N, C-alpha and C positions, 0 to 999 in steps of 0.2 A: 504494500500500500504506500501511498505518498505521504510524506511528512508535511505538516503545515507549520510555517513560521509566521507569527504575527508580529509586525514591527511598527511601532508608532512613529509618525513623522510630523514635522511642524505643519500647522494648518489643518490638523485633524485628519490627515491622510491615514488610511489603513491599507497595508500592503499584505495580501495573502499570497505568498509565493511558494508553491510546491517545490520541494527540493528534488531535482531529477537525478542528481549524481552526488558523489562525495568529493568531487574535484574542488580545489580551492576556489573561493568566490572571486569573480572577476568584475571590475567596475563596469557598470552598464553605460554605454555611450549612446545608445539609440533613444529615439523619442517614444518611449513606452513606459508603462507603469507610473510610478510617482514622478519620474522625470517629465513625462508628458503632462501630468496634472500640475506640476509646478509652473510650466509654461502658461497654463490657463489662469494663473494668478488668483487662486482662492484666498479667502481670509477667514477669520474666526466666525463671522456671521454668515459666510457663504462657503462652507466646506465641501470638499469633494471626497467621496469614498472611492478608494482605488483597490481593485482586486486584479491579480495578474497570475498567469501561468505561462511558463516558458517551455516550449517544445523545440526540438531541433528545427531550425530554419523558420520558425514561426513563433511570435510572441502574441499572446492574447491578453488584452487589458479591458477591464470594465470600469468605466468612469460614470459615477452616479452623483448628481447634485440636485437636491430638492428645491433649491431657491433660485438657481440661475446666478450668473456672475455679474460684477459691476464694471469690470475692466476688459479692454482688449488684451488678448494674450501677447506675450512677448514673441517675436518671430522665432520659429524653430530653426536652429542653425542648419545650413544645407548639409544633407547626407544622402548617400545613394541608397534610398529605400522608399517604400511606399507605406502609407497607412490607409487601410480599408476600414471604413466605419459602418457599422450596422446599428440603426436606431432601434432601441428596445421600447421606446415610447415616442409619441408624436413630438416632433421638434418644429414648432410653428414659425420660428424666426431665428436667424443667425446671420452673421456677416463674415465674409472671407476676403483676405488679401493674399495675393501671390506676388512675390518679388515687389512688394510695396504697392501693387495695383489692386484696387477693389474689383471683386468679381461678382457677376450676377448670381443671386441665390434665390431661395424660395422655401416654402414649407417642405419638410421631410417627414412623411408619415412613418408610423411604426413599420419596420421591415425594410425601409429604404436604405440604400447603400450610397456612400460617397467615397471618393478616392482622393488622397493628397499625395502628390509627388513631392517628397521632402527636399528635393534639389531646388525647389522654388521658394524656399524660405516662407512657408505659410504662416499666417497669423489669423486668429478667429476671435469673434465676439459671440458669447453664448449667454444672453441676458435672461433666458427662460429656463425652467427646469429641464434637465436632460438625463438620459440613461442610455448609454451606448456601449457596444463592444467595438474595440479597435484591434485590428490585426496588423501587426508590424512585419513587413516582408522586405528583407534586404535585396537589392538588385542582384548582388552576387549569387544569392540563393535562387532567385528567379532564373538567372542564366544557367545555373547548374541543373535546374529542373528541365529547361529547354534542351540542354545537352543530353541529359539522360533519356529524353523522349526522342532524340534525333531530329529536333525541330529547329527552325531558325530562332535566334534569340529575340526576345520581345523588346520592342522599343519603349513602349509605355503602357500604362493601364488606364482605361477610361470606362465610364458608365453614365448613361443619361441622368441628368440632374433630377433628383427627387423620386426616381423610380424604385419600386420595390423589386428585390431579387429573392424569390421564394427559396432558391437553393441555398444561398448564403444565410438566409434567415433560419432555415431548417438546420443546416449543419452547424452554423455558428452557435445556436442555442444549446447544442449538445455540450458546449464547454461550460455552461452556467453551473451545473452541479460540481464540476471540478474547481471552479472559482470559489464556490461557497463551502464545499466539503471535500477538499482534495484527497483526504485520507480514504475516501470511499470509492475513488475512481480508479479504473484499470489503466495502467500506463499504455498497455498495448492498444486499448480502445482509443485513447487520446492520440496516440501516434497515427492510427488509421484515420481519425477524424481530421487531424492536421494535414495529412497528405492529401486527403480528398478535397479539403478546402483550398489548398495551394493549387492543386490541379484545376479546380473550378475557376479560381482567379485567373490562371494563365489562359484558359480557354475562353471564358466569358468576357474578361476585361482586357486581356492581352491578345486576343485573336490567335492564340497558338493553335496550329493545325498540324496533323501528321504530315510529314513530307511526302511529296509525290514519289511514288515508287519508280526508281530508275533501275531497270533490270541490269544487274551486274555492276551498278555504280556504288560509290561510297555514300554512307550516311553523312549528314552534315557534320556531326561531331568527328567522324573519321577524317574527313577532308580537312577540317580545321586543325585537328591534332597533328596530322602528318605535315602540314605546311608550317605550323608553329615549330615543330621539331627541326625541320630543315632550316628554317630561318635562324633559330637559336644556335644551331651548330653548323653554320654556313661554312666555317673554315675547316671543318672536319670531313673526312671521307666516310660519311654515314652510310650504312648498308641498307639494302632493300629489306633484309631480314628484320632489322631494328624497326623500320617504319611499319612493316607488316605486323610485327608483334604488338606495337603500340595500338594498332587498329584491330587487333585480335583476328587477323586474317592470315591465310597462307601467303607466301611471297608471290606466287603466280596470280592468285586471285586479286591481291592488292594491286599489283602492277596493271592488270587489265581494268580494274575498277577505277583506279586513279586516272588513267587515260580517258576512260569513258566519261568521267565526271568533269575533268578539267580541260580535256582536249589535248593534253600533253602527257608524255611518259614522265615518271618521277625524275629521271635523270635530266630530261630536257627542261622541266620546270625549275630544277635546282640550278642548272647552268644559266638560265635566264635571270634568276634572282641574283646569282653571283655577278653577272654582268651589270645588273642594275646597281648593286652595292659598289662595284668597282667604279662606275660612273659617278656615284655620289662622292666617293673618296677622291677621285680625280678632280672633281669640282671644288671640294672643300679643303683639300690639303695639298702640300707640296711633296708628299712622300714619293720616293722612287717607284717605278713600275714593279720592280722585283719585290718590294715589301707589300705593295697592294695585292699583287698576285697571291702571295702566301696568306695574307689576311683574309681573303675571300675564298680560299679553298682550292686555288689552282696549283698545279705541281710546281710551276715556275713561270717566269715572265713570258717565255715562248708559248706556253699553254694558254695564258691569259690573252696574248696577242691573237692567237689563232681563233679562239672562241669569240673574243670581242669583235674582231674584224668580220667574222661571219654573221654575227648578230646585228652589229651597228652599221657596218659598211665602211668602217675606217679603223685604223689601228688606234690603240689607247693613246699613244703619243700624239698622233695627228689630231685626235678628237680633243685632247687637252689643249693643244696649241690653238685650235680653232676657237676655243672658248675665250682665249686671252686676246684675240685679235679685235 
């Protein structure tokens, strides 16, 4: 069962935080829990009750205020994350600023969803009573979810203003018992609920779709990983076996799939990247050609000259001199 730690905070905050592991505590940097409540600027006469549960790659916070607040929140410092809010009661009025610019708002009924991109320094004014669940999702975790599903990475999350999302409402409310009585909740159940909710966010708010099937081609994550590896070790004689192993494929299948996906064999793609890197070094430095050749993975200056001339149509020396004329 989960342990529950009750910690009092200034401003009558109450933080119910289920302990998920025995690892040393780490300072929270994200806009969730009491940290988010503090941005809303409560006071003794207008307190906020805070309940929070942390799951891998998803933090759930309940913010409850029976009076409404009297001040505009402090802008939330920019961070690469999203906050998806689910209204547990009607929110008849609020105001929102993004990067200092006031945004259109309206009433949010019970079950409505709103999304904040925390890179936009949001600030809010909540003068009426509110009760909401907030789901904090870091962009890095959203990227990882896309990679695991073999999909393109999501650029942003969005949802029509003031509209109810019955799926988020249904799944989100399953966290309420965990927030109120965490010792009675199954960790495995909460893990499944968190994963289901993240996946729904990606599909409904980020338009994540399964990739089109390319018979024999690489999945998006395989293409990205193989290119990252070749770029990172451009000066090395990386083997096809290493690339294939990173993509969990045989060497022959990887070679065919890479060419089908990119239009080039892995070797040709790497040679082109080496030439592009050599051009940048020729442009930005006075290093001799022999040093540039070794820095970008060619055997020697002669090898660089041969490949460079075939790709660019001029020798490295002539290309550099042409830039200085």
